[in-house]
KOLROSE-263863 format. One record per residue: residue number from 1; x, z, y of N, C-alpha, C in turn; residue in one letter. Coordinates in steps of 0.05 Angstrom, whole numbers, plus 5000, padded with zeros to 4 digits. Atoms other than C-alpha are relative to their C-alpha. Example, Ala and Ser with C-alpha at 12.3 -4.5 7.8 and 13.67 -1.06 7.14 Angstrom:
% KOLROSE-263863
<bapa seq="1" n_X="5018" n_Z="5000" n_Y="4976" ca_X="5246" ca_Z="5156" ca_Y="4910" c_X="5018" c_Z="5000" c_Y="5024" type="A"/>
<bapa seq="2" n_X="4984" n_Z="4999" n_Y="4976" ca_X="5273" ca_Z="5143" ca_Y="4979" c_X="4985" c_Z="5014" c_Y="5022" type="S"/>
//
This chain:
% KOLROSE-263863
<bapa seq="1" n_X="4985" n_Z="5002" n_Y="4976" ca_X="3638" ca_Z="1753" ca_Y="3899" c_X="4982" c_Z="4993" c_Y="5024" type="M"/>
<bapa seq="2" n_X="5018" n_Z="5008" n_Y="4979" ca_X="3582" ca_Z="1722" ca_Y="3939" c_X="4984" c_Z="5024" c_Y="5010" type="R"/>
<bapa seq="3" n_X="5015" n_Z="4976" n_Y="4991" ca_X="3542" ca_Z="1787" ca_Y="3940" c_X="5017" c_Z="5019" c_Y="5017" type="S"/>
<bapa seq="4" n_X="4982" n_Z="4983" n_Y="4984" ca_X="3602" ca_Z="1824" ca_Y="3967" c_X="5003" c_Z="4989" c_Y="5028" type="R"/>
<bapa seq="5" n_X="4997" n_Z="5012" n_Y="4974" ca_X="3610" ca_Z="1775" ca_Y="4024" c_X="4974" c_Z="5005" c_Y="5016" type="I"/>
<bapa seq="6" n_X="5025" n_Z="4996" n_Y="4986" ca_X="3536" ca_Z="1780" ca_Y="4041" c_X="4997" c_Z="5029" c_Y="5008" type="I"/>
<bapa seq="7" n_X="5001" n_Z="4972" n_Y="4993" ca_X="3539" ca_Z="1856" ca_Y="4039" c_X="5018" c_Z="5007" c_Y="5023" type="A"/>
<bapa seq="8" n_X="4982" n_Z="4994" n_Y="4978" ca_X="3599" ca_Z="1859" ca_Y="4084" c_X="4991" c_Z="4988" c_Y="5026" type="L"/>
<bapa seq="9" n_X="5010" n_Z="5012" n_Y="4976" ca_X="3566" ca_Z="1813" ca_Y="4134" c_X="4975" c_Z="5015" c_Y="5010" type="C"/>
<bapa seq="10" n_X="5025" n_Z="4986" n_Y="4992" ca_X="3501" ca_Z="1854" ca_Y="4134" c_X="5005" c_Z="5028" c_Y="5011" type="A"/>
<bapa seq="11" n_X="4995" n_Z="4973" n_Y="4991" ca_X="3533" ca_Z="1922" ca_Y="4146" c_X="5000" c_Z="5003" c_Y="5031" type="V"/>
<bapa seq="12" n_X="5000" n_Z="4997" n_Y="4971" ca_X="3547" ca_Z="1910" ca_Y="4221" c_X="4971" c_Z="4997" c_Y="5012" type="P"/>
<bapa seq="13" n_X="5027" n_Z="5003" n_Y="4990" ca_X="3475" ca_Z="1887" ca_Y="4230" c_X="4984" c_Z="5026" c_Y="4997" type="L"/>
<bapa seq="14" n_X="5014" n_Z="4975" n_Y="5005" ca_X="3448" ca_Z="1952" ca_Y="4199" c_X="5011" c_Z="5022" c_Y="5019" type="F"/>
<bapa seq="15" n_X="4989" n_Z="4980" n_Y="4983" ca_X="3496" ca_Z="1994" ca_Y="4240" c_X="4992" c_Z="4996" c_Y="5029" type="L"/>
<bapa seq="16" n_X="5008" n_Z="5005" n_Y="4973" ca_X="3473" ca_Z="1960" ca_Y="4304" c_X="4972" c_Z="5012" c_Y="5006" type="S"/>
<bapa seq="17" n_X="5026" n_Z="4988" n_Y="4996" ca_X="3404" ca_Z="1991" ca_Y="4293" c_X="5002" c_Z="5031" c_Y="5003" type="L"/>
<bapa seq="18" n_X="4997" n_Z="4971" n_Y="4999" ca_X="3433" ca_Z="2062" ca_Y="4294" c_X="4990" c_Z="5011" c_Y="5026" type="A"/>
<bapa seq="19" n_X="5010" n_Z="4985" n_Y="4977" ca_X="3401" ca_Z="2111" ca_Y="4341" c_X="4977" c_Z="4986" c_Y="5015" type="A"/>
<bapa seq="20" n_X="5024" n_Z="5013" n_Y="4988" ca_X="3339" ca_Z="2068" ca_Y="4354" c_X="4977" c_Z="5019" c_Y="4999" type="C"/>
<bapa seq="21" n_X="5024" n_Z="4983" n_Y="4999" ca_X="3278" ca_Z="2107" ca_Y="4375" c_X="5006" c_Z="5027" c_Y="5014" type="G"/>
<bapa seq="22" n_X="4998" n_Z="4975" n_Y="4985" ca_X="3265" ca_Z="2169" ca_Y="4416" c_X="4985" c_Z="5023" c_Y="4986" type="D"/>
<bapa seq="23" n_X="5016" n_Z="4979" n_Y="5013" ca_X="3213" ca_Z="2206" ca_Y="4375" c_X="5010" c_Z="5005" c_Y="4972" type="T"/>
<bapa seq="24" n_X="4993" n_Z="4992" n_Y="5027" ca_X="3220" ca_Z="2241" ca_Y="4309" c_X="4993" c_Z="4978" c_Y="4980" type="W"/>
<bapa seq="25" n_X="5010" n_Z="5020" n_Y="5019" ca_X="3180" ca_Z="2188" ca_Y="4272" c_X="5016" c_Z="4974" c_Y="5002" type="G"/>
<bapa seq="26" n_X="4985" n_Z="5025" n_Y="4996" ca_X="3216" ca_Z="2128" ca_Y="4303" c_X="5028" c_Z="5003" c_Y="4988" type="E"/>
<bapa seq="27" n_X="4973" n_Z="4996" n_Y="5010" ca_X="3284" ca_Z="2157" ca_Y="4286" c_X="5000" c_Z="5002" c_Y="4969" type="R"/>
<bapa seq="28" n_X="5001" n_Z="4998" n_Y="5029" ca_X="3262" ca_Z="2173" ca_Y="4215" c_X="4997" c_Z="4972" c_Y="4988" type="A"/>
<bapa seq="29" n_X="5005" n_Z="5027" n_Y="5011" ca_X="3237" ca_Z="2102" ca_Y="4204" c_X="5025" c_Z="4982" c_Y="5003" type="V"/>
<bapa seq="30" n_X="4976" n_Z="5016" n_Y="4997" ca_X="3298" ca_Z="2068" ca_Y="4234" c_X="5023" c_Z="5010" c_Y="4983" type="T"/>
<bapa seq="31" n_X="4980" n_Z="4989" n_Y="5018" ca_X="3343" ca_Z="2116" ca_Y="4196" c_X="4996" c_Z="4991" c_Y="4971" type="G"/>
<bapa seq="32" n_X="5007" n_Z="5009" n_Y="5027" ca_X="3307" ca_Z="2098" ca_Y="4132" c_X="5008" c_Z="4971" c_Y="4996" type="A"/>
<bapa seq="33" n_X="4992" n_Z="5028" n_Y="5002" ca_X="3318" ca_Z="2024" ca_Y="4146" c_X="5029" c_Z="4996" c_Y="4998" type="G"/>
<bapa seq="34" n_X="4971" n_Z="5001" n_Y="5001" ca_X="3391" ca_Z="2034" ca_Y="4160" c_X="5011" c_Z="5010" c_Y="4973" type="I"/>
<bapa seq="35" n_X="4991" n_Z="4989" n_Y="5026" ca_X="3399" ca_Z="2076" ca_Y="4098" c_X="4994" c_Z="4982" c_Y="4977" type="G"/>
<bapa seq="36" n_X="5007" n_Z="5019" n_Y="5022" ca_X="3363" ca_Z="2026" ca_Y="4054" c_X="5019" c_Z="4976" c_Y="5001" type="A"/>
<bapa seq="37" n_X="4981" n_Z="5022" n_Y="4998" ca_X="3407" ca_Z="1970" ca_Y="4080" c_X="5028" c_Z="5007" c_Y="4991" type="G"/>
<bapa seq="38" n_X="4973" n_Z="4991" n_Y="5008" ca_X="3470" ca_Z="2010" ca_Y="4071" c_X="5001" c_Z="5005" c_Y="4970" type="T"/>
<bapa seq="39" n_X="5001" n_Z="4996" n_Y="5029" ca_X="3449" ca_Z="2031" ca_Y="4001" c_X="5001" c_Z="4973" c_Y="4985" type="G"/>
<bapa seq="40" n_X="5000" n_Z="5026" n_Y="5012" ca_X="3436" ca_Z="1959" ca_Y="3984" c_X="5027" c_Z="4987" c_Y="5001" type="L"/>
<bapa seq="41" n_X="4974" n_Z="5011" n_Y="4997" ca_X="3503" ca_Z="1937" ca_Y="4011" c_X="5020" c_Z="5014" c_Y="4981" type="A"/>
<bapa seq="42" n_X="4981" n_Z="4985" n_Y="5017" ca_X="3541" ca_Z="1992" ca_Y="3974" c_X="4994" c_Z="4993" c_Y="4970" type="V"/>
<bapa seq="43" n_X="5007" n_Z="5007" n_Y="5028" ca_X="3503" ca_Z="1977" ca_Y="3909" c_X="5009" c_Z="4972" c_Y="4993" type="G"/>
<bapa seq="44" n_X="4991" n_Z="5027" n_Y="5006" ca_X="3518" ca_Z="1903" ca_Y="3915" c_X="5030" c_Z="4998" c_Y="4997" type="A"/>
<bapa seq="45" n_X="4971" n_Z="5001" n_Y="5001" ca_X="3591" ca_Z="1913" ca_Y="3929" c_X="5011" c_Z="5014" c_Y="4975" type="V"/>
<bapa seq="46" n_X="4990" n_Z="4985" n_Y="5023" ca_X="3599" ca_Z="1964" ca_Y="3873" c_X="4991" c_Z="4988" c_Y="4974" type="A"/>
<bapa seq="47" n_X="5010" n_Z="5013" n_Y="5025" ca_X="3560" ca_Z="1921" ca_Y="3823" c_X="4980" c_Z="5017" c_Y="4985" type="G"/>
<bapa seq="48" n_X="5020" n_Z="4983" n_Y="5013" ca_X="3508" ca_Z="1975" ca_Y="3809" c_X="4973" c_Z="4987" c_Y="5001" type="W"/>
<bapa seq="49" n_X="5028" n_Z="5008" n_Y="4996" ca_X="3434" ca_Z="1964" ca_Y="3797" c_X="4991" c_Z="5008" c_Y="5028" type="P"/>
<bapa seq="50" n_X="5005" n_Z="4996" n_Y="4971" ca_X="3405" ca_Z="1960" ca_Y="3867" c_X="4978" c_Z="5020" c_Y="5007" type="L"/>
<bapa seq="51" n_X="5023" n_Z="4983" n_Y="4993" ca_X="3343" ca_Z="2004" ca_Y="3863" c_X="5009" c_Z="5028" c_Y="5007" type="L"/>
<bapa seq="52" n_X="4992" n_Z="4972" n_Y="4995" ca_X="3376" ca_Z="2072" ca_Y="3860" c_X="5015" c_Z="5003" c_Y="5026" type="A"/>
<bapa seq="53" n_X="4986" n_Z="4997" n_Y="4974" ca_X="3425" ca_Z="2062" ca_Y="3918" c_X="4981" c_Z="4996" c_Y="5024" type="P"/>
<bapa seq="54" n_X="5019" n_Z="5005" n_Y="4978" ca_X="3368" ca_Z="2035" ca_Y="3961" c_X="4982" c_Z="5025" c_Y="5004" type="V"/>
<bapa seq="55" n_X="5017" n_Z="4976" n_Y="4998" ca_X="3323" ca_Z="2095" ca_Y="3946" c_X="5015" c_Z="5024" c_Y="5012" type="L"/>
<bapa seq="56" n_X="4983" n_Z="4978" n_Y="4989" ca_X="3379" ca_Z="2145" ca_Y="3959" c_X="5006" c_Z="4995" c_Y="5029" type="V"/>
<bapa seq="57" n_X="4993" n_Z="5006" n_Y="4972" ca_X="3400" ca_Z="2110" ca_Y="4023" c_X="4976" c_Z="5003" c_Y="5018" type="G"/>
<bapa seq="58" n_X="5024" n_Z="4997" n_Y="4984" ca_X="3328" ca_Z="2108" ca_Y="4048" c_X="4994" c_Z="5030" c_Y="5005" type="T"/>
<bapa seq="59" n_X="5006" n_Z="4971" n_Y="4997" ca_X="3318" ca_Z="2183" ca_Y="4036" c_X="5020" c_Z="5013" c_Y="5018" type="A"/>
<bapa seq="60" n_X="4980" n_Z="4987" n_Y="4983" ca_X="3384" ca_Z="2203" ca_Y="4067" c_X="4998" c_Z="4990" c_Y="5028" type="V"/>
<bapa seq="61" n_X="5002" n_Z="5011" n_Y="4973" ca_X="3376" ca_Z="2156" ca_Y="4126" c_X="4976" c_Z="5011" c_Y="5015" type="G"/>
<bapa seq="62" n_X="5024" n_Z="4989" n_Y="4987" ca_X="3306" ca_Z="2181" ca_Y="4141" c_X="5005" c_Z="5029" c_Y="5008" type="A"/>
<bapa seq="63" n_X="4994" n_Z="4972" n_Y="4994" ca_X="3330" ca_Z="2253" ca_Y="4137" c_X="5019" c_Z="5003" c_Y="5024" type="G"/>
<bapa seq="64" n_X="4981" n_Z="4998" n_Y="4978" ca_X="3389" ca_Z="2242" ca_Y="4183" c_X="4987" c_Z="4990" c_Y="5026" type="I"/>
<bapa seq="65" n_X="5013" n_Z="5010" n_Y="4976" ca_X="3348" ca_Z="2201" ca_Y="4232" c_X="4981" c_Z="5021" c_Y="5011" type="G"/>
<bapa seq="66" n_X="5019" n_Z="4980" n_Y="4990" ca_X="3294" ca_Z="2255" ca_Y="4236" c_X="5015" c_Z="5025" c_Y="5010" type="A"/>
<bapa seq="67" n_X="4985" n_Z="4976" n_Y="4992" ca_X="3346" ca_Z="2311" ca_Y="4241" c_X="5015" c_Z="4997" c_Y="5026" type="A"/>
<bapa seq="68" n_X="4984" n_Z="5005" n_Y="4976" ca_X="3383" ca_Z="2279" ca_Y="4298" c_X="4984" c_Z="4992" c_Y="5024" type="T"/>
<bapa seq="69" n_X="5017" n_Z="5007" n_Y="4977" ca_X="3324" ca_Z="2270" ca_Y="4344" c_X="5008" c_Z="5016" c_Y="5024" type="T"/>
<bapa seq="70" n_X="4991" n_Z="4985" n_Y="4976" ca_X="3345" ca_Z="2288" ca_Y="4415" c_X="4977" c_Z="5018" c_Y="5010" type="P"/>
<bapa seq="71" n_X="5019" n_Z="4981" n_Y="4989" ca_X="3311" ca_Z="2348" ca_Y="4446" c_X="4995" c_Z="4992" c_Y="5029" type="K"/>
<bapa seq="72" n_X="5007" n_Z="5007" n_Y="4973" ca_X="3273" ca_Z="2328" ca_Y="4509" c_X="4989" c_Z="5023" c_Y="5015" type="H"/>
//
């Protein structure tokens, strides 16, 4: 129960970092951080081993962050 409360409190923090950075690299790194945090929260709430959700979240977050780089 405690891990679920911690995860639910951490999600808004991770979402507040969304769209940080202007360059491709900055957005990929911040996206990876957001994805890792989200994967950790989902894994903790679901009761899964934490490594796999973190790795998947990191990869997906980095890809989305890099793909959504604004064109200047």
